[in-house]
C-alpha positions in Angstrom: 104.3 25.6 -37.6 101.0 26.6 -36.0 100.2 28.8 -39.0 101.2 26.0 -41.4 99.0 23.5 -39.6 96.1 25.9 -39.6 96.4 26.4 -43.4 96.7 22.6 -44.0 93.6 22.0 -41.7 91.7 24.7 -43.6 92.5 23.2 -47.0 91.5 19.7 -45.8 88.2 20.9 -44.4 87.3 23.0 -47.4 88.3 20.2 -49.8 86.2 17.8 -47.8 83.2 20.1 -47.8 83.5 20.7 -51.6 83.6 17.0 -52.3 80.6 16.4 -50.0 78.7 19.2 -51.7 79.3 17.8 -55.1 78.0 14.4 -54.0 74.9 16.1 -52.5 74.4 18.0 -55.8 74.7 14.8 -57.8 72.0 13.1 -55.6 69.7 16.1 -56.1 70.3 16.1 -59.9 69.6 12.4 -60.3 66.4 12.7 -58.2 65.2 15.7 -60.1 65.8 14.0 -63.4 63.7 11.1 -62.1 60.9 13.4 -61.0 61.0 15.4 -64.3 60.4 12.1 -66.2 57.2 11.6 -64.2 58.5 9.7 -61.2 56.4 9.9 -58.1 57.6 12.0 -55.2 57.4 9.1 -52.8 60.2 7.3 -54.7 62.5 10.3 -54.9 64.3 9.3 -51.7 65.2 6.0 -53.2 66.9 7.7 -56.1 68.8 10.0 -53.7 70.0 6.9 -51.7 71.1 5.2 -54.9 73.2 8.2 -55.9 74.7 8.8 -52.5 74.6 5.7 -50.3 78.3 4.8 -50.8 79.5 8.3 -50.0 77.0 10.0 -47.7 75.3 9.2 -44.5 71.6 9.0 -45.5 70.2 8.6 -42.0 67.1 10.9 -41.5 68.8 12.9 -38.8 71.6 14.0 -41.3 69.6 14.4 -44.5 66.3 15.9 -45.6 64.8 15.7 -49.1 62.2 18.1 -50.6 60.2 17.8 -53.9 58.6 21.0 -55.4 56.7 20.9 -58.7 55.5 24.5 -59.5 54.3 25.7 -62.9 55.4 29.0 -64.5 52.7 31.5 -65.2 52.9 34.8 -67.1 50.5 37.4 -65.8 50.3 41.1 -66.5 53.8 41.1 -68.1 55.5 39.2 -65.3 56.4 35.6 -64.5 55.1 34.0 -61.3 54.6 30.6 -59.8 51.0 29.2 -59.9 51.8 27.5 -56.6 54.9 26.7 -54.5 54.3 23.6 -52.3 57.3 22.0 -50.6 56.8 18.3 -50.0 59.3 16.9 -47.5 59.6 13.3 -48.6 62.4 12.3 -46.3 64.1 13.4 -43.1 63.5 14.1 -39.4 63.8 17.9 -39.9 61.1 19.1 -42.4 61.2 22.7 -41.3 61.7 23.9 -44.9 64.0 23.6 -47.9 65.5 27.1 -47.4 64.9 27.9 -51.1 63.6 31.3 -52.1 60.8 30.9 -54.7 61.5 34.3 -56.2 65.2 33.5 -56.7 64.3 30.2 -58.3 61.8 31.8 -60.6 64.6 34.3 -61.7 66.9 31.4 -62.4 64.3 29.6 -64.5 63.5 32.7 -66.5 67.1 33.6 -67.0 67.9 30.1 -68.2 65.3 30.7 -70.9 66.4 34.2 -71.8 67.2 33.1 -75.3 63.6 32.1 -75.8 62.0 35.0 -74.0 62.3 38.1 -76.2 59.3 40.1 -75.3 55.9 40.2 -73.6 54.0 39.3 -76.7 56.5 36.8 -78.1 55.7 33.2 -78.8 58.7 32.3 -76.6 57.0 33.8 -73.5 53.9 31.9 -74.3 56.0 28.7 -74.6 57.6 29.2 -71.2 54.3 30.1 -69.6 52.6 26.9 -68.4 55.9 25.0 -68.2 56.1 22.8 -65.1 59.5 22.2 -63.4 60.6 19.6 -60.9 62.9 20.9 -58.1 64.6 18.4 -55.7 66.4 20.1 -52.8 68.6 18.1 -50.5 69.7 19.4 -47.0 72.7 17.5 -45.6 74.8 18.0 -42.4 78.4 17.2 -43.4 80.8 15.9 -40.9 84.2 17.8 -40.7 87.4 15.8 -40.9 88.8 17.2 -37.7 85.4 17.5 -36.0 85.9 21.2 -35.5 82.9 23.0 -34.2 82.2 25.1 -37.3 78.4 25.0 -36.8 76.7 23.6 -33.8 73.4 22.2 -35.0 72.5 20.4 -31.8 73.9 18.6 -28.7 74.9 15.6 -30.8 75.9 17.4 -34.0 79.1 19.2 -33.1 81.4 19.6 -36.0 78.7 19.4 -38.7 78.3 21.9 -41.5 74.9 22.3 -43.2 74.9 22.0 -46.9 72.0 22.6 -49.3 71.9 21.6 -53.0 69.1 21.7 -55.5 68.4 21.0 -59.1 65.7 22.4 -61.4 64.6 20.4 -64.5 61.7 21.2 -66.8 59.0 18.5 -66.8 59.9 16.1 -69.6 56.5 14.4 -70.0 53.3 16.1 -71.2 51.1 17.7 -68.6 48.1 15.7 -69.9 50.0 12.5 -69.1 50.8 13.8 -65.6 47.1 14.6 -65.2 46.1 11.1 -66.2 48.6 9.6 -63.8 47.4 11.8 -60.9 43.7 11.1 -61.6 42.1 8.7 -59.2 41.5 5.1 -60.4 38.1 3.5 -60.6 38.1 0.0 -59.1 36.0 -2.9 -57.8 35.7 -3.3 -54.0 38.1 -6.2 -53.7 41.6 -6.0 -52.1 44.0 -8.8 -53.0 47.2 -9.7 -51.2 50.2 -8.7 -53.2 51.9 -12.0 -52.4 49.5 -13.8 -54.7 50.8 -11.9 -57.7 54.4 -13.1 -57.2 55.8 -14.6 -60.4 52.6 -14.3 -62.4 52.5 -13.4 -66.1 49.5 -12.3 -68.2 47.0 -15.1 -68.4 48.1 -17.0 -65.2 45.3 -17.9 -62.9 45.4 -17.8 -59.1 42.9 -18.3 -56.3 42.4 -15.9 -53.4 40.6 -17.1 -50.2 38.9 -15.1 -47.6 39.6 -16.8 -44.3 37.8 -14.2 -42.2 41.1 -12.9 -40.9 42.5 -9.5 -41.9 45.9 -8.8 -43.3 48.5 -11.4 -44.4 46.3 -14.3 -43.5 43.7 -13.4 -46.1 44.0 -13.7 -49.8 41.3 -11.1 -50.5 38.8 -8.9 -48.7 35.7 -7.1 -49.7 35.8 -3.3 -49.3 33.4 -0.4 -48.8 33.7 2.9 -50.5 32.4 4.9 -47.5 31.8 4.2 -43.9 28.3 3.6 -42.6 25.6 2.5 -45.0 28.4 2.0 -47.6 29.5 -1.1 -45.6 26.2 -2.9 -46.0 25.6 -5.9 -48.2 23.4 -4.0 -50.6 26.2 -1.4 -51.2 28.7 -4.2 -51.8 26.4 -5.9 -54.3 26.0 -2.5 -56.2 29.7 -2.0 -56.1 30.3 -5.4 -57.6 27.8 -4.8 -60.4 29.5 -3.7 -63.6 30.7 -0.9 -64.0 31.0 -0.4 -60.2 30.4 2.5 -57.9 33.9 3.6 -56.8 33.0 7.2 -57.6 31.3 7.1 -54.2 34.7 6.6 -52.4 35.4 8.6 -49.3 38.6 7.9 -47.3 37.7 7.0 -43.7 40.1 9.5 -42.1 39.9 12.3 -44.7 36.4 13.1 -46.0 38.0 15.5 -48.6 39.7 12.6 -50.3 37.2 11.2 -52.8 39.6 9.5 -55.3 41.5 6.3 -55.1 45.3 6.7 -55.1 48.2 4.6 -54.0 48.7 5.0 -50.2 45.0 5.9 -49.7 43.0 3.7 -47.3 39.8 1.9 -48.0 37.3 0.7 -45.3 36.6 -3.0 -45.0 33.0 -4.0 -45.9 30.7 -5.2 -43.2 30.0 -8.4 -45.2 32.1 -11.2 -43.7 30.9 -14.0 -46.0 29.7 -14.3 -49.5 25.9 -14.3 -49.3 23.7 -15.5 -52.2 23.4 -11.9 -53.5 27.1 -11.3 -53.3 27.9 -14.6 -55.0 25.4 -13.8 -57.7 27.1 -10.4 -58.3 30.5 -12.2 -58.6 29.0 -14.8 -60.9 27.7 -12.1 -63.2 31.2 -10.8 -63.6 32.1 -14.1 -65.3 29.7 -13.4 -68.2 31.4 -13.0 -71.5 32.7 -9.5 -72.1 32.0 -8.2 -75.6 35.3 -6.3 -75.6 37.5 -9.3 -74.7 37.5 -12.8 -76.2 38.4 -14.3 -72.8 35.5 -15.1 -70.4 34.8 -12.5 -67.7 34.8 -8.8 -67.4 38.2 -7.1 -67.1 38.3 -5.5 -63.6 40.6 -3.1 -61.8 41.1 -4.2 -58.2 43.1 -3.0 -55.3 46.4 -4.6 -54.2 47.6 -4.4 -50.6 50.9 -5.4 -49.1 51.8 -7.2 -45.9 54.2 -4.4 -45.2 51.2 -2.1 -44.6 48.6 -4.3 -42.9 45.1 -3.1 -42.2 44.5 -0.9 -39.2 41.8 1.1 -37.4 41.4 4.7 -38.7 38.8 7.4 -39.0 35.9 8.4 -36.8 34.1 6.3 -36.0 37.0 3.9 -36.2 36.9 1.3 -38.9 39.3 -1.3 -40.2 40.9 -0.2 -43.5 43.4 -1.4 -46.1 46.2 0.7 -47.6 46.4 0.7 -51.4 49.8 -0.3 -52.6 49.0 -0.9 -56.3 46.2 -1.6 -58.7 45.8 -4.8 -60.8 43.7 -5.7 -63.8 42.2 -9.2 -63.4 39.2 -11.3 -64.6 37.0 -13.4 -62.3 37.0 -17.0 -63.5 35.3 -18.9 -60.7 33.7 -18.5 -57.3 33.9 -21.5 -55.0 34.3 -22.7 -51.4 31.8 -24.0 -48.9 30.8 -20.5 -48.0 31.7 -19.1 -51.4 34.9 -17.6 -49.9 37.3 -18.4 -52.7 37.6 -16.5 -56.0 39.8 -17.6 -58.9 41.2 -14.7 -61.0 43.1 -14.5 -64.2 45.9 -12.0 -64.0 46.2 -9.5 -66.8 48.6 -6.8 -65.6 49.3 -4.1 -63.0 47.8 -0.8 -63.9 50.1 2.2 -63.8 47.9 4.6 -65.8 46.3 6.3 -62.8 46.3 6.7 -59.0 49.7 8.4 -58.4 50.1 11.2 -56.0 52.9 12.8 -58.0 52.8 16.1 -56.1 52.7 14.4 -52.7 55.3 12.4 -50.8 54.6 9.2 -48.9 
């Protein structure tokens, strides 16, 4: 009887782990397919959750998710990665995916053996330069009988570590990825995302600056860099078509000089619309020769109440986090202190400003 019970227990545990591993593998496959289609790394955890939420415990102490997007190179008769950067996009333990880059490279080249016939073949040249998306999922599976197969910590008795990953060649053109990763140009206006709710192209809405940061404000003037960039003169120049967003420097990272989602932008030192600022805004209402509608078509920054402004950088300044970009037109400037701007909504802009290689 003890021998029989041991065998039954072993079969149950192995079966449980195999089922769990298949579910982890499925989650990695779905997330990798999403990433290979051009999906941003910051949204990969959501795909993993959708594929596993009914069957796996997705709490960060049980699961970690990594996104890797290397490119295959062929140098001196041998394949190699141009880079191998593991972005931990979810989980409390981000100590590493546990993948061996050389082993993965061998897998990729072996999969393409039918196309790779020699060092001078067109097949080799075709494989060289290919980009792949790898999503690796680390998961601590709970055993049925809570046997201490692998002690991963004081509160983790009975858990068995599982690792699954999927490799998929990038499905969209590298040029498209480059365009999506490129920083967006924009005008120094941050608009509350709540004002766009339910809007369709052509709808007008009015944003009001109440002098209070965050959810109490409809819009806020921004500065592309801290210091003199927060002056009224800099704001006027930035509001003058075609804008000066190429001067952007993130307050807490001077090496970041391009506008992307999740970047932060300093608040301008101008608290009210002076005559010069109002004049710059009014000039944006002039007819645009490229559009039959009145007003220049502008790309502006959208911020969300879920990421309110906060103090960052040195010296500390108030800054907004970019959640999206929107294309609008200025239709009117009003208010006793010219603190209300009426916009016409055109669309959200998804052509640029994604950190595809970087997690949240």
